[in-house]
N, C-alpha and C positions, 0 to 999 in steps of 0.2 A: 728661763723658759716657762716657770710656772704661768706666767702672766698670758702666753700665746695657749694654754689649754682652757677651753672653754667648753660648755655645756655640748656646742656641736659641731666639736672636734672629735676625730678616729684617730685613737693613740695606738702604739703598740711599742714594746721595749724590746731590743735584742740584742744579746752578748754578742760580738764579733772578737774571735780569738786570735785573729791573725791577717796581716796586709792580704791576701790571697782570699781570704774568707770577706775582707770587706769589698772586692773587686768581686767576687761571687754575688755579695748583697747588691752591687750595682747591677750585675748582668739579670737578676733576679727581678730587681725593682724595673727595670727596662721592659720588662714584659707587662707591666701594668702601664705604662706610660704611653700618652699619644699626643698628638699635635694639640697645643693650646695649653699645656700644662708646665706649670711654674714651680720650680722645686728650688727650695732654699736650703743652703749646707751652714750649719755654725758649728765650729769647734776650734779650739785654739792650734797655732801653729802645728803641723804634723799630726794633727788629728786623724786623718784620713780623707779629708773632704776628696781632693783628686784622688785618689787610688779608688772611690768609689766613684767618682765621675769616670774614670777609664772605664771599669766596667759596665756602666749606663752606655759609653761609647761603644762596647762591643757588643753588647746588648742588643743597642739599635742599629748596628752593622752601620756604623759612620766611617767616612773617609778620614784618614788623618791621625797620628797619634795623638791622645789627648792627655796635656800635659797642661802644667800649671799655667792660665793667663795673668800670671800677675802682672807681666810688665807692658803686656798688650791690649791688657783690660777684658777683651772679649775675643774668642774665637769661635768660628760658624765651621762645623764639621757636616757635610752634606752625608744625606744617606746613601747607600751603595745597594740598598734594597727594596727602594721606593718607599721609605717611612718616612717621619720626619725628620729635618736635621737637627744637631745638636748644637745650641747656642750657649756657650761655657763663659762664665763670666767671673772675672775676680774683683770684687768691689773692695778690696782690702784697701787700696790706696785712694777711696772717693770716700773723704769723711761725710759728704754731704747726702741727701737723699737722691730720691728719681730726679728731680731737677739737675742734680750734676751728671746724671746717667744719661739725660735727653739726647745727647750726641749718638749712645749707641742704637738708637729707635728700638729699644726693647717692645716697646707697645706694638709696633709694625711686623718685628717678627712672632711673637707669641701667638697667636691665631695657627700658625703655620710649622711652628716649632716645639721643641722640647729645649725649655730655657732653665738651665741650672745657673744658679748665682750663689757661690762661694762669698759669707762675709756679707750677705744680702739682709739680714735680720734690722729691720727699722729704717730701710732704703728702699725695699722695691714692693713690698706688702699690697702698695694702689694699683701694682699692673693687674692684680686679679684677686677677686674674692674667693674663688679655689685654688689653693697652694699647696704644696707638702712640704713641710718643714721638716728636716733631720738635722737634730742635735746630737753630736758626736762628742763624748766623755771619754776620757782613759780610765778604764778599769785598773781595779785594786790588785787583780791577780799576775800581774808580768806587765812587760814593755808592750806588747802588742795588743792587748786585751781592750775593747773599746764599748761601750754602751750606746747605742743607737737608741735615741726615740724619736719616732717617726708620729708627725703631728699632722694628721690630714683636715684642712678646713674648707668648709664649702659642701654644697650639694655634689660636687664631683669625685669627693673621698666619702659622702655618705654611705655607709654598707661596705666599705673596702675591708678585705681580710689582711690589713697591713702583717699582722703576726704570722701571717701563713709565710712572709719574705725569708724569716728566719729559721724555715724548717731544713 
């Protein structure tokens, strides 16, 4: 994660104490997102990446249940409220970079969608200079506690109050 932090990045660290709170964080984050946003989620299996994305889907008011797209690689959830669709990608089974994901046409979907990529670190950063990267780590206080570090890179995130998401 340290290599992701640079002088132009906006960062915040939020402690999340339950799966319900992780979903709430996703709903709150949805209020900041707009078409063209790329969100990368990094964390071990069971860290809460899909739970957070489920909250994003609720906040963006998209159609369909947001579940892990591990075996289908990507799911598109159209908006029910006139907002951007949510493109939810799981790159876990794709060991290569963006070239291997070319068939998903993420570069075409990104301008009109919110694209969330689980396991995307080192694979999809080339899609946009502006991206939000969430690192989810298990906390030491209990089974459900997570430490979420948000790193906003690029002009899109300059000045963003990411820490307010934890309030």
